[in-house]
C-alpha positions as CSV (number, residue, x, y, z in Angstrom):
1,M,-3.4,-31.8,-10.5
2,L,-6.0,-29.2,-11.4
3,Q,-9.1,-29.6,-12.3
4,A,-9.8,-29.8,-16.2
5,V,-12.1,-26.8,-16.3
6,R,-13.0,-25.0,-19.2
7,I,-12.3,-21.3,-19.1
8,R,-14.8,-19.7,-21.3
9,S,-12.9,-16.2,-21.5
10,W,-10.2,-17.7,-23.4
11,T,-9.1,-15.5,-26.3
12,A,-7.0,-14.8,-28.7
13,L,-5.9,-12.1,-26.2
14,D,-5.5,-14.2,-23.5
15,V,-2.9,-15.9,-25.5
16,G,-0.9,-13.3,-26.3
17,I,-1.3,-12.2,-22.4
18,A,-0.1,-15.8,-21.6
19,V,3.1,-15.6,-24.0
20,F,4.1,-12.1,-22.4
21,L,3.7,-13.1,-19.0
22,L,6.0,-16.3,-19.7
23,L,8.5,-14.5,-21.4
24,M,8.4,-12.1,-18.1
25,L,9.0,-15.1,-15.9
26,T,11.8,-16.3,-18.0
27,T,13.5,-13.0,-17.7
28,Q,12.8,-12.7,-14.2
29,I,14.2,-16.5,-13.4
30,M,16.9,-16.2,-15.8
31,Q,18.3,-12.9,-14.3
32,R,19.6,-15.1,-11.4
33,W,22.1,-16.4,-13.9
34,W,22.4,-14.0,-16.9
35,I,21.8,-10.6,-17.2
36,P,21.8,-8.6,-20.2
37,S,24.0,-5.9,-20.8
38,G,23.8,-2.3,-19.9
39,D,20.2,-1.1,-20.3
40,R,18.9,-4.2,-22.3
41,F,17.2,-5.5,-19.3
42,N,14.9,-2.8,-18.5
43,L,13.6,-2.1,-22.0
44,I,12.8,-5.9,-22.3
45,H,11.0,-5.6,-18.8
46,I,9.5,-2.2,-20.0
47,T,8.4,-3.6,-23.1
48,L,6.8,-6.9,-21.9
49,A,4.9,-5.1,-19.0
50,G,3.3,-2.8,-21.7
51,L,2.6,-5.1,-24.0
52,I,0.6,-7.0,-20.8
53,V,-0.9,-4.1,-20.2
54,V,-2.3,-3.2,-23.6
55,L,-3.4,-6.3,-24.3
56,R,-5.7,-6.8,-20.9
57,F,-7.0,-3.2,-21.5
58,T,-7.8,-4.4,-25.1
59,Q,-9.6,-7.4,-23.7
60,Q,-12.0,-5.1,-21.4
61,T,-12.8,-2.5,-23.9
62,K,-15.6,-2.8,-25.9
63,G,-16.3,-1.3,-29.6
64,P,-13.9,-1.2,-32.6
65,F,-11.8,1.2,-30.8
66,K,-10.3,-2.2,-28.7
67,W,-8.8,-3.2,-31.7
68,V,-7.1,0.5,-32.6
69,L,-5.4,0.7,-28.9
70,G,-4.6,-2.9,-29.4
71,G,-2.4,-2.5,-32.9
72,V,-1.1,0.9,-31.7
73,G,-0.3,0.1,-28.5
74,V,1.7,-3.5,-29.6
75,G,3.3,-1.7,-32.5
76,I,4.6,1.2,-30.9
77,F,6.2,-1.4,-28.5
78,V,7.8,-3.9,-30.5
79,V,9.0,-0.8,-32.6
80,A,10.6,0.5,-29.6
81,F,12.1,-2.5,-28.3
82,T,13.6,-3.0,-31.9
83,Y,15.1,0.4,-32.5
84,F,16.3,0.7,-28.9
85,W,18.1,-2.7,-28.7
86,E,21.3,-2.1,-30.3
87,P,22.2,1.5,-28.6
88,A,20.7,0.3,-25.4
89,K,24.3,0.3,-23.7
90,S,24.7,4.2,-24.7
91,L,21.3,5.7,-24.1
92,S,22.3,8.4,-22.0
93,V,25.3,9.5,-24.2
94,R,23.5,9.2,-27.2
95,S,20.2,11.5,-25.8
96,A,22.7,14.4,-26.1
97,I,23.0,13.7,-29.6
98,P,19.7,12.3,-30.7
99,T,18.5,11.8,-34.4
100,N,15.0,12.6,-35.8
101,M,13.9,8.9,-35.5
102,D,15.1,8.9,-31.5
103,F,13.0,11.6,-31.3
104,V,10.3,10.2,-33.0
105,V,10.1,6.7,-31.2
106,G,11.1,7.7,-27.7
107,C,8.1,10.6,-28.0
108,L,5.7,7.7,-29.2
109,L,6.5,5.5,-26.5
110,L,6.7,8.1,-23.9
111,A,3.3,9.2,-24.8
112,L,1.8,5.7,-24.9
113,V,3.4,5.1,-21.6
114,I,1.8,8.0,-20.4
115,Y,-1.7,7.5,-21.7
116,L,-1.6,3.6,-20.2
117,V,-0.9,5.2,-16.8
118,Y,-4.0,7.4,-16.9
119,R,-6.1,4.4,-18.1
120,S,-4.7,2.7,-15.0
121,F,-4.5,5.1,-12.1
122,G,-6.8,8.0,-13.4
123,L,-5.8,11.6,-14.2
124,I,-3.9,13.0,-11.3
125,F,-1.1,10.6,-11.9
126,A,-0.7,11.1,-15.4
127,S,-1.1,14.9,-15.1
128,L,1.8,14.7,-12.8
129,G,4.2,13.2,-15.3
130,L,2.8,15.6,-18.0
131,I,3.7,18.7,-15.9
132,A,7.1,17.2,-15.4
133,V,7.8,17.2,-19.0
134,G,5.9,20.6,-19.6
135,Y,8.4,22.2,-16.4
136,A,11.4,20.4,-18.4
137,F,10.8,23.0,-21.4
138,L,9.2,26.5,-19.5
139,A,11.5,26.1,-15.9
140,E,13.0,29.3,-16.7
141,H,9.3,31.3,-17.3
142,V,8.5,30.0,-14.0
143,P,7.7,32.5,-11.2
144,A,10.5,32.1,-8.2
145,P,11.0,30.3,-6.4
146,F,10.5,27.5,-8.8
147,T,12.5,28.8,-11.6
148,G,14.7,26.9,-13.4
149,P,17.6,27.2,-15.5
150,P,17.5,27.7,-19.6
151,I,17.4,24.3,-20.9
152,K,17.1,23.8,-25.2
153,A,13.9,22.1,-25.8
154,E,15.4,19.1,-28.0
155,F,18.0,18.0,-25.3
156,A,14.9,18.2,-22.6
157,L,12.8,16.1,-25.0
158,A,15.4,13.6,-26.0
159,R,16.7,12.8,-22.5
160,L,12.6,12.4,-21.0
161,S,11.9,10.3,-24.2
162,M,15.2,7.8,-24.0
163,T,16.9,8.0,-20.8
164,S,14.1,8.4,-18.1
165,Q,12.5,5.5,-19.5
166,F,15.5,2.8,-19.4
167,T,17.7,4.3,-16.2
168,G,17.2,5.0,-12.5
169,V,14.9,3.4,-10.4
170,I,13.3,1.4,-13.5
171,D,16.3,-0.7,-13.1
172,T,15.3,-1.7,-9.6
173,V,11.9,-2.1,-10.6
174,A,13.0,-4.4,-13.5
175,R,15.1,-7.0,-11.6
176,F,13.0,-7.1,-8.3
177,V,9.9,-5.8,-7.6
178,W,7.6,-7.2,-10.4
179,F,8.6,-10.5,-8.9
180,V,7.9,-9.7,-5.8
181,I,4.0,-8.1,-6.7
182,F,3.3,-11.4,-8.5
183,W,4.7,-13.8,-5.9
184,G,2.4,-12.1,-3.2
185,M,-0.4,-12.3,-5.3
186,L,0.1,-15.7,-6.4
187,V,0.4,-17.3,-2.5
188,E,-3.2,-15.8,-2.6
189,V,-4.4,-17.3,-5.2
190,S,-3.4,-20.5,-4.7
191,G,-5.9,-20.7,-1.3
192,A,-4.0,-19.6,1.0
193,G,-6.6,-17.2,2.2
194,R,-8.8,-19.8,3.1
195,V,-7.6,-20.6,6.7
196,I,-7.9,-16.7,7.6
197,Q,-11.8,-16.9,6.4
198,H,-12.3,-19.8,8.2
199,L,-10.8,-18.3,11.6
200,S,-13.5,-15.6,10.8
201,R,-16.3,-18.0,10.6
202,V,-15.0,-19.8,14.2
203,L,-14.5,-15.7,16.0
204,G,-17.7,-14.8,14.7
205,A,-19.7,-17.6,16.6
206,K,-17.6,-16.8,20.0
207,L,-18.2,-12.4,19.7
208,A,-21.1,-10.4,18.4
209,S,-18.2,-8.2,17.0
210,G,-16.4,-11.3,16.3
211,P,-16.9,-11.0,12.0
212,A,-15.7,-7.2,12.4
213,L,-12.5,-8.2,14.4
214,V,-11.9,-10.9,12.2
215,A,-12.3,-8.0,9.4
216,V,-9.5,-6.5,11.2
217,F,-6.9,-9.0,11.9
218,G,-8.0,-11.7,8.9
219,S,-7.9,-8.8,6.4
220,A,-4.8,-7.5,7.3
221,L,-3.0,-10.9,7.2
222,V,-4.1,-11.8,4.0
223,G,-3.5,-8.2,2.7
224,S,0.2,-8.8,3.7
225,L,0.7,-10.8,0.7
226,T,-0.4,-8.2,-1.9
227,S,-0.2,-4.9,0.0
228,A,-2.7,-3.3,-2.3
229,G,-5.9,-2.3,-0.2
230,G,-8.4,-2.0,-2.6
231,S,-7.6,-5.8,-4.5
232,N,-7.8,-7.1,-0.8
233,V,-11.2,-5.7,0.2
234,A,-12.2,-7.3,-3.1
235,I,-10.6,-10.8,-1.8
236,T,-11.1,-10.9,1.7
237,G,-14.9,-8.4,1.9
238,S,-16.6,-10.6,0.0
239,I,-17.0,-12.7,3.2
240,T,-16.2,-10.4,6.0
241,I,-18.7,-7.5,4.7
242,P,-21.8,-9.9,4.1
243,M,-21.3,-11.7,7.8
244,M,-20.7,-8.3,9.5
245,K,-24.0,-6.9,8.1
246,E,-25.6,-10.3,8.9
247,A,-24.6,-9.7,12.2
248,G,-26.2,-6.0,12.7
249,Y,-23.7,-3.7,10.8
250,S,-25.1,-0.9,8.7
251,G,-23.7,-1.5,5.1
252,K,-21.5,2.0,5.5
253,E,-19.9,0.2,8.4
254,A,-19.4,-3.0,7.2
255,G,-17.6,-1.4,4.2
256,A,-15.7,1.1,6.4
257,I,-14.3,-1.6,9.1
258,E,-13.2,-3.8,6.1
259,A,-11.6,-0.8,4.1
260,A,-9.8,0.3,7.7
261,A,-8.5,-3.3,8.3
262,S,-7.5,-3.9,4.5
263,T,-5.4,-0.8,4.4
264,A,-3.5,-2.0,7.6
265,S,-2.0,-5.0,5.5
266,G,0.5,-2.2,4.2
267,V,2.1,-2.3,7.8
268,T,1.5,-6.1,8.7
269,P,4.4,-8.3,9.3
270,P,6.0,-10.2,7.4
271,I,5.4,-9.2,4.0
272,M,4.0,-5.8,3.8
273,G,3.8,-5.7,0.2
274,V,7.5,-4.5,-2.0
275,V,8.3,-1.2,-0.5
276,P,9.8,-2.5,2.8
277,F,12.3,-4.6,0.4
278,I,12.9,-1.4,-1.4
279,M,13.6,0.5,1.9
280,A,15.9,-2.6,3.4
281,D,18.0,-1.9,0.1
282,A,18.0,1.9,0.6
283,L,19.0,1.9,4.0
284,G,21.6,-1.1,3.5
285,V,20.1,-3.1,6.6
286,P,18.9,-6.5,6.4
287,Y,15.1,-6.8,5.7
288,L,14.4,-8.0,9.4
289,T,15.5,-4.3,10.4
290,I,12.4,-3.3,8.9
291,L,10.3,-5.8,10.3
292,K,11.2,-4.5,13.8
293,M,10.9,-0.9,12.7
294,V,7.2,-1.4,11.8
295,L,5.9,-3.7,14.4
296,P,5.1,-0.6,17.0
297,I,3.5,1.2,13.8
298,A,1.4,-1.8,13.6
299,L,0.4,-2.4,17.1
300,I,-0.9,1.4,17.2
301,W,-2.9,0.7,14.5
302,Y,-4.0,-2.7,15.4
303,L,-4.9,-1.8,19.0
304,S,-6.9,1.6,18.1
305,V,-8.8,0.1,15.6
306,A,-9.8,-3.0,17.6
307,V,-10.6,-0.6,20.5
308,Y,-13.1,1.3,17.5
309,V,-14.6,-2.1,16.7
310,L,-15.2,-3.5,20.1
311,A,-16.5,-0.1,21.2
312,A,-18.9,0.1,18.1
313,G,-19.8,-3.1,18.8
314,F,-20.7,-2.7,22.5
315,R,-22.5,0.4,21.2
316,H,-25.1,-1.3,19.1
317,D,-27.9,-2.9,20.8
318,N,-29.0,-5.4,17.8
319,L,-25.9,-7.0,16.9
320,R,-26.1,-11.0,17.4
321,R,-23.7,-14.1,17.2
322,V,-23.1,-16.6,14.4
323,T,-25.1,-19.4,15.5
324,S,-24.1,-23.1,15.8
325,T,-26.2,-24.2,13.4
326,E,-24.8,-21.3,10.4
327,L,-21.5,-22.3,11.6
328,A,-22.0,-26.0,10.9
329,S,-23.5,-24.9,7.6
330,Q,-20.4,-23.1,6.6
331,K,-17.9,-25.8,8.1
332,V,-14.4,-26.4,5.8
333,P,-13.0,-29.9,6.1
334,V,-10.2,-29.9,8.3
335,N,-7.4,-31.0,6.0
336,E,-8.1,-28.1,3.6
337,V,-7.8,-25.3,6.8
338,W,-4.4,-27.2,7.5
339,R,-3.6,-27.3,3.6
340,S,-4.4,-23.5,3.6
341,A,-2.1,-22.6,6.4
342,A,0.6,-24.5,4.9
343,L,0.2,-22.3,1.6
344,F,0.5,-19.3,4.1
345,V,3.1,-20.0,6.5
346,V,6.1,-22.3,4.3
347,P,6.7,-19.7,1.7
348,V,6.4,-17.1,3.7
349,G,8.2,-18.9,6.9
350,G,10.5,-20.0,4.0
351,L,11.4,-16.3,3.1
352,I,11.8,-15.1,6.6
353,W,14.4,-18.0,7.1
354,F,16.4,-17.3,3.9
355,I,16.5,-13.4,4.7
356,V,18.2,-14.6,8.1
357,A,20.4,-17.2,6.3
358,N,22.0,-13.7,4.6
359,I,20.7,-14.9,1.3
360,P,20.4,-12.2,-1.2
361,L,16.5,-11.0,-1.2
362,S,15.9,-11.3,-4.7
363,T,17.4,-14.9,-4.3
364,A,15.5,-15.5,-1.2
365,V,12.4,-14.2,-3.0
366,F,12.9,-16.1,-6.1
367,Y,13.0,-19.8,-3.5
368,A,9.7,-18.9,-1.8
369,F,8.2,-18.4,-5.3
370,C,9.2,-21.7,-5.9
371,L,8.0,-23.3,-2.8
372,T,4.6,-21.5,-3.2
373,V,4.6,-23.3,-6.8
374,V,5.5,-26.7,-5.4
375,L,3.2,-26.6,-2.6
376,A,0.2,-25.4,-4.9
377,L,0.7,-28.7,-6.9
378,V,1.0,-31.0,-3.8
379,L,-1.8,-29.3,-1.4
380,R,-3.8,-28.5,-4.1
381,V,-6.4,-26.1,-2.1
382,E,-7.3,-24.2,-5.5
383,K,-8.2,-26.8,-8.0
384,R,-10.0,-24.9,-10.7
385,L,-8.0,-23.5,-13.4
386,D,-10.2,-21.0,-14.3
387,V,-9.7,-19.2,-11.1
388,W,-5.8,-19.7,-11.3
389,W,-5.9,-18.4,-14.7
390,R,-7.7,-14.9,-13.7
391,G,-5.6,-14.4,-10.6
392,I,-2.5,-15.1,-12.2
393,R,-3.2,-13.0,-15.5
394,N,-4.6,-10.1,-12.8
395,A,-1.3,-10.4,-10.7
396,A,0.8,-9.7,-13.9
397,T,-1.2,-6.9,-15.2
398,M,-1.2,-5.3,-11.7
399,A,2.5,-5.7,-11.8
400,S,3.0,-4.2,-15.0
401,R,0.9,-1.4,-14.5
402,I,3.2,-0.7,-11.8
403,V,6.1,-0.7,-14.0
404,L,4.7,1.5,-16.3
405,A,3.9,3.9,-13.4
406,I,7.6,3.8,-12.1
407,V,8.3,5.3,-15.9
408,V,6.7,8.6,-15.2
409,V,8.3,8.6,-11.6
410,N,11.7,8.3,-13.4
411,V,10.9,11.1,-15.6
412,L,9.7,13.4,-12.4
413,V,13.1,12.3,-11.0
414,D,15.2,13.2,-13.9
415,V,13.4,16.3,-14.5
416,M,14.0,17.6,-10.7
417,N,17.4,16.3,-11.2
418,F,18.4,18.2,-14.6
419,T,16.3,21.1,-13.9
420,G,17.8,21.5,-10.1
421,I,14.2,21.7,-8.7
422,G,14.8,19.1,-6.4
423,F,17.6,20.3,-4.6
424,R,15.9,23.8,-3.7
425,L,12.7,22.2,-2.7
426,G,13.9,21.6,0.8
427,D,14.8,25.1,1.2
428,I,11.3,25.9,-0.2
429,V,9.0,24.0,1.9
430,F,11.3,24.9,5.1
431,D,10.7,28.6,4.4
432,F,6.8,28.4,3.8
433,S,6.5,26.2,7.2
434,G,8.2,28.8,8.7
435,G,11.1,26.7,9.9
436,T,8.1,24.5,11.7
437,L,8.2,20.8,11.4
438,L,4.8,20.7,12.4
439,Y,3.6,22.6,9.4
440,A,6.5,20.8,7.3
441,G,4.3,17.5,8.3
442,L,1.0,19.0,7.4
443,L,2.2,19.8,3.9
444,V,3.7,16.3,3.5
445,M,0.6,14.7,4.7
446,L,-1.6,17.0,2.3
447,F,0.6,16.0,-0.9
448,G,0.9,12.6,-0.2
449,V,-3.2,12.0,0.3
450,I,-3.5,13.9,-2.9
451,L,-0.9,12.3,-4.9
452,G,-1.8,8.9,-3.5
453,A,-5.3,9.1,-5.4
454,G,-5.7,5.8,-6.7
455,L,-1.8,4.6,-6.7
456,P,-0.3,1.8,-5.6
457,P,2.0,2.0,-2.3
458,L,5.3,1.4,-4.3
459,V,4.4,4.7,-6.7
460,V,3.8,7.0,-4.0
461,Y,6.7,5.7,-2.1
462,F,9.1,7.0,-4.9
463,V,7.4,10.0,-5.6
464,M,7.5,11.1,-2.0
465,I,11.2,10.3,-1.8
466,V,11.9,12.5,-5.0
467,T,9.8,15.6,-3.8
468,F,10.1,15.4,0.3
469,K,13.6,13.8,1.0
470,P,15.1,17.4,0.7
471,V,12.5,18.4,3.0
472,F,13.2,16.5,5.3
473,F,17.0,16.9,5.0
474,A,16.1,20.8,6.1
475,F,15.1,19.5,9.1
476,D,17.8,17.4,9.6
477,L,15.6,14.0,10.0
478,P,17.3,10.8,9.2
479,D,16.7,8.9,6.3
480,S,14.6,6.0,8.3
481,V,12.0,8.5,9.2
482,T,12.1,10.1,5.4
483,L,11.9,6.5,3.9
484,F,9.0,5.5,6.6
485,T,7.0,8.5,6.4
486,A,7.0,8.1,2.3
487,F,6.0,4.2,2.8
488,Y,2.7,5.1,5.3
489,M,1.5,7.9,2.9
490,G,1.3,5.2,0.4
491,I,-0.6,3.0,2.6
492,L,-3.0,5.8,4.0
493,A,-3.9,6.8,0.6
494,N,-5.9,3.6,0.4
495,I,-8.6,5.1,2.6
496,S,-7.7,9.0,1.9
497,P,-10.5,10.6,-0.3
498,P,-11.3,12.1,-2.9
499,T,-10.3,8.4,-4.6
500,A,-9.7,6.1,-1.3
501,P,-9.6,3.1,-3.8
502,A,-10.0,0.3,-0.5
503,A,-13.2,2.3,0.4
504,L,-14.4,2.4,-3.5
505,V,-14.2,-1.5,-3.5
506,A,-15.8,-1.8,-0.3
507,T,-18.7,0.2,-1.0
508,G,-19.3,-2.0,-4.0
509,L,-19.7,-4.9,-1.9
510,S,-21.4,-3.1,1.4
511,G,-24.2,-1.1,-0.8
512,A,-23.5,1.9,0.9
513,G,-22.2,5.5,-0.3
514,F,-18.9,5.8,-1.5
515,W,-18.2,9.5,0.5
516,E,-19.9,7.9,3.6
517,T,-18.1,4.8,3.5
518,S,-14.7,6.6,3.0
519,M,-15.5,9.4,5.9
520,E,-16.3,6.3,8.2
521,S,-13.1,4.4,7.2
522,M,-11.2,7.8,7.9
523,K,-13.2,7.8,11.4
524,I,-12.2,4.2,12.2
525,A,-8.6,4.7,11.3
526,A,-8.5,8.0,12.8
527,A,-5.3,7.1,15.2
528,A,-3.4,5.9,12.2
529,F,-3.1,9.7,10.9
530,F,-1.5,10.4,13.8
531,I,1.4,7.7,13.2
532,P,3.3,10.2,10.6
533,F,3.5,13.3,12.5
534,I,4.2,11.0,16.0
535,V,7.1,9.5,13.6
536,L,8.5,12.9,12.9
537,V,8.7,14.0,16.5
538,A,9.5,10.6,18.2
539,P,11.6,8.8,15.7
540,E,12.3,6.1,18.4
541,V,9.4,4.4,17.9
542,L,10.9,3.2,14.6
543,V,12.7,0.5,16.9
544,G,16.3,-0.4,15.7
545,A,16.3,2.3,12.6
546,P,19.9,3.0,11.5
547,E,20.9,6.9,12.3
548,I,18.3,6.9,15.2
549,D,20.1,7.1,18.8
550,P,18.4,4.5,21.2
551,V,16.7,5.2,24.1
552,S,16.3,3.3,27.1
553,I,13.5,0.9,27.4
554,L,11.5,3.1,30.2
555,R,11.8,6.0,28.0
556,F,10.4,3.8,25.1
557,L,7.7,2.2,27.5
558,L,6.5,5.6,28.5
559,V,6.6,6.9,25.0
560,M,4.4,4.2,23.3
561,G,2.3,3.6,26.7
562,A,1.2,7.3,25.8
563,I,0.8,6.7,22.1
564,L,-1.5,3.5,22.7
565,L,-3.7,4.5,25.4
566,S,-4.2,7.9,24.0
567,L,-5.0,6.5,21.0
568,S,-7.2,3.7,22.2
569,V,-9.1,6.9,24.1
570,L,-9.9,8.6,20.9
571,S,-10.9,5.4,18.8
572,A,-13.5,4.7,21.8
573,A,-14.6,8.4,21.5
574,L,-14.9,8.4,17.9
575,A,-17.1,4.7,18.3
576,G,-19.3,6.8,20.9
577,W,-18.9,3.9,23.7
578,L,-16.7,3.6,26.9
579,G,-18.8,1.7,29.2
580,I,-21.3,3.8,28.4
581,R,-22.7,5.7,25.3
582,L,-21.3,8.9,24.9
583,N,-22.6,12.1,24.1
584,L,-21.0,14.6,21.9
585,K,-19.3,16.6,24.9
586,L,-18.0,13.6,26.1
587,R,-16.7,13.0,22.9
588,A,-14.8,16.3,22.5
589,V,-13.3,16.0,25.8
590,L,-11.6,12.7,25.3
591,S,-10.6,13.4,22.0
592,V,-8.3,15.9,23.1
593,V,-6.3,13.4,24.9
594,P,-3.9,12.4,22.0
595,L,-3.1,16.3,21.2
596,I,-1.8,16.4,24.6
597,M,0.3,13.0,24.1
598,Y,1.8,15.0,20.7
599,F,2.7,18.0,22.6
600,G,4.3,16.2,25.1
601,L,6.6,14.7,22.2
602,Y,6.9,17.4,20.2
603,N,8.4,19.7,23.0
604,D,10.0,16.3,25.1
605,L,7.8,17.0,28.2
606,D,7.6,14.0,30.2
607,Y,5.0,15.3,32.5
608,L,2.7,15.3,29.6
609,L,3.5,11.9,28.5
610,W,2.7,10.9,32.3
611,S,-0.5,13.1,32.5
612,T,-2.2,11.6,29.3
613,I,-1.5,8.1,30.6
614,I,-3.2,8.9,34.0
615,V,-6.0,10.3,31.9
616,S,-6.3,7.6,29.7
617,V,-6.1,4.8,32.4
618,V,-8.7,6.8,34.6
619,S,-11.3,7.0,31.4
620,I,-10.8,3.4,30.7
621,A,-11.5,2.3,34.5
622,A,-14.3,4.5,34.8
623,G,-16.0,3.1,31.8
624,A,-15.3,-0.3,32.7
625,F,-16.7,0.4,36.5
626,L,-19.9,2.1,34.8
627,Y,-20.3,-1.0,32.0
628,R,-20.2,-3.3,35.1
629,G,-22.9,-1.9,36.9
630,H,-25.3,-1.7,34.0
631,R,-24.8,-5.2,33.6
632,L,-25.6,-5.7,37.1
633,K,-28.5,-3.7,36.9
634,G,-29.7,-4.8,33.7
635,P,-30.5,-3.1,30.5
636,A,-28.6,0.0,29.8
637,P,-30.0,3.3,30.5
638,A,-30.3,5.7,27.6
639,P,-27.7,7.6,26.4
640,S,-26.3,10.2,29.4
641,G,-23.3,12.4,29.1
């Protein structure tokens, strides 16, 4: 059983969080057999998630204001739950004829949710919710082409404060998403990541760049369970970053490599967070279809980042391997490694098996959750009760914060629908881009980077779908491309300034500056920023995606070969090594190779793709020849062009 360790941070607020967490888990489990009618389940879910977030903020806040925040927050959620419970089944109709008390309670609840979202994710996303509310009132006064129809203020306020908070995407989040996020983080808390940490030490003894390579692959595997770049850096970076610095990497490089590796967790099968499950439901396809779609993307990301890490390792003259003495001192008992591996493989493998067996997705996740709990109690990899409680508390808080963020997304969706701006946005962007897909893609990329500042991928996904699905529809792109682009932009937001949460956490662990770490991580993952543009012009890379015409094997190999080779050359050029150290001129020349590949895809010119492959192969072969010659001659010469 768990060790009887005293939890020093246990307080009355912890008791409250535990109670509401237990109630949340109870409703999630009971929905397999009993679901409240109408929108009452959504009301239960929002209330419990809000209470968890309020108590957690109260616990983290210092001074007398904490009790004001806690008392007011808990009071508003309890009053709103009590008030809206009876009319929950008719809220969408009732918002057309609201009472004064409907206004008061609904507006208080909406204001509290937006404030908690601001505390959780910063000013940018909270401002987006406020802008949406303001647009609902002022749409008729906004200049063209964003002008909307005149809407009565009382109708807009009633709809936003009542209907928008309990319908739409909230239903999906309440019935499924919270539980998936909580389960993914629970697997990590149980000790499943220790097997990855053990492999990192072993590989570090084999290669000078071993710790960095482990950061690439190990962090991605662990992060697949949570799909949260910042959280993943906090979990694995405490091990990989010191190892990389000890091997000779600078703090900037170590933090950037870990940030880029943890961000790759979003496209790492088999879990990839919660968004792919939502995508599978939206496209009406099995989850395994989403796995097939993402595999080529994961291969592109991993190969390019691994090439950068290897090239940077060869460029360094002072990297050293982990010594056998250090490896022995950090040795993990074999039985603990196997138990940790079982905690990772069995629940995840079981989830995939349940899905293949055509068990409903929500039920499959519930079974995987049960497997995790049973194995954690039997195998006892993590025995410290305080570690378990901190992990469970943080998992519940993160999942609950996302629920409140989705309320703001739902408000945005509702405003775009009843003002009509959502139906016209595609034509607006189409006209602004001059009907050019490249320019429209740049707008999507820019918007996604700005919007994704500090937000979880799930929230970015929903907002991107709401705002840019009409844009891609105007270009006659398949839904698979639209959904994937929205999903992918939420991943890139982890290393994209101005917030770059993965880089921010890595900065705290590496001791380097935030901006230099963030820019270095973007350089390491530069190939990843090509992927959305590639998918827009060559959707066949999403293997097996519905509504996308399949291509021949030879055509697919040609496209993937050109992409992988050209982006690998780009990574080597950015790292500054390809057999020899590269000067700026050679870096600039090699960086043009992926642009040739892209324009070959954009204009459907196979000869440009073949040219890309030939140039890449010749460059890599020349680098290998030069490296072999330098090794035979002895120490490498001074940097040369």
